[in-house]
N, C-alpha and C positions, 0 to 999 in steps of 0.2 A: 570569370572574375577579372576585374579591371585592375591592372597594376600601373601606377604612375610613379616614375622616378624623376624628380626634378631637383637638380643640385642647387638651384638659385633660391628656393623657398621651402626649406624643410619644415615640417610640422614641429612647433615648439611647445604649444600648450593645447590641451583638449579638455572638454567637460564630459564626464561619464556619469550618467544618472544613477539613481538609487531607487529602491522600492520601499514601500511602507513595511514596517515590521509585521510579522504574523499576528501580533496582538491587536493590530488595527482592526481585524475582522472579528473581534470578540462580540460585537453586537449582532452577528449573524446567528439566528436561533437554530437553523438547520445544521446539525453537527457534521453531516456528510459534506454539505456545501462549504462550511467553514474550514474543514480539514483540507478540502481540495484547494481553496483559495490560499490557505497558509502554505501548502506545498508549492503552489505556483510561485508565490512571492519569494519563498526560500530558495528555490532553484534559480529563479531569475536573478536574485541578488548574488548568488554564487557565480552565475555567468557574468554579471557586470563586474564583480571583483576580479575575475580571471581576465576579462578584457582590459581592465585598468592595469593589471600587472604586466600584460603583454605590451601595452602602449608604453608604460614606464620603462620596460626593459630596453626599449629603443631610444631612451633618452628624452622622452617627451614628458613635460610636466602635466600631471593629471589633476584636475579639480573635481571634487565630488560635492554634491549638495548636502547640507546639514539638515537632516530631517529628525533630529533628536527631540524636537519639541512637537512631534506629531499629535500629542494629546491636546494641544491648544487649538486645533482646527475646529472651527464652528460650522455646523451644517445649517443651512437655511431651509 
């Protein structure tokens, strides 16, 4: 693991991503596959939330993307 401690340029802001909600995969007909995809995004979102909390605990401002309008996505 690489550790870098630089007093002249501390991290002030950071962007931490987000996952589609489990409902995003409602179009998948295979229930076994759909359940697996839902589990993956749920666990990934939990990990991203934990990462954001750790970063914020060090005084860094964290921005998260707003994907609340995921239903409006159009597929070509």
